[in-house]
C-alpha positions in Angstrom: -33.5 37.4 -8.4 -34.2 34.8 -11.1 -36.2 31.6 -10.7 -35.7 28.3 -12.4 -38.4 26.8 -14.6 -38.9 23.4 -13.0 -41.6 22.3 -15.4 -39.0 21.5 -18.1 -37.2 18.2 -17.6 -34.3 16.8 -19.6 -35.3 14.0 -21.9 -32.5 11.6 -22.8 -32.1 11.2 -26.5 -31.9 7.8 -28.2 -28.4 6.9 -29.4 -27.6 7.5 -33.0 -27.6 4.6 -35.4 -23.8 4.7 -35.7 -23.3 4.5 -31.9 -23.3 0.9 -30.7 -22.8 -0.4 -27.2 -19.8 -2.7 -27.7 -18.8 -5.2 -25.1 -15.2 -4.1 -25.4 -16.1 -0.6 -24.1 -17.9 -2.0 -21.1 -15.2 -4.5 -20.2 -12.4 -2.0 -20.5 -13.3 -0.4 -17.2 -13.0 -3.8 -15.3 -9.7 -5.5 -14.9 -9.6 -9.2 -16.1 -10.4 -11.7 -13.3 -9.0 -15.2 -12.7 -9.9 -18.0 -10.3 -7.0 -19.5 -8.4 -6.7 -22.3 -5.9 -4.7 -21.4 -2.8 -1.9 -23.6 -1.5 -1.5 -21.7 1.8 -3.6 -19.9 4.3 -4.3 -16.3 3.0 -6.1 -13.3 4.4 -7.5 -10.9 1.8 -9.2 -7.7 3.2 -10.1 -9.3 6.5 -11.4 -12.6 5.1 -9.5 -15.8 5.8 -9.1 -18.4 3.1 -7.8 -21.9 3.9 -5.6 -24.0 1.6 -7.5 -25.4 -1.3 -10.0 -22.5 -1.4 -10.8 -21.2 -4.9 -10.6 -17.4 -5.0 -11.6 -15.0 -7.8 -9.0 -12.2 -8.0 -7.7 -9.8 -10.6 -5.1 -11.1 -13.1 -2.4 -8.9 -11.6 -3.1 -10.1 -8.1 -3.1 -13.7 -9.3 0.3 -13.3 -10.9 1.7 -11.8 -7.6 0.2 -14.8 -5.6 1.8 -17.3 -8.0 5.2 -15.6 -7.7 4.9 -15.7 -3.9 3.9 -19.4 -3.8 0.3 -19.0 -2.6 -1.3 -20.7 -5.7 -1.4 -24.5 -5.9 0.2 -26.1 -8.9 -2.6 -28.2 -10.2 
């Protein structure tokens, strides 16, 4: 039976000079968000929003809400 040597720990290395943390790489994982003003009562994931409420949703969901008439034309 072998035993593991627990005294050695992994030390993270510093990133190379050529590797940069770009904002485009970190924002690519998140979908773009939009703020919309509702024109009708809407329930999203169990939360009720009254007409006139401003809601922050993904761009795709905002587009679908506009097509269905839930977004106020301001």
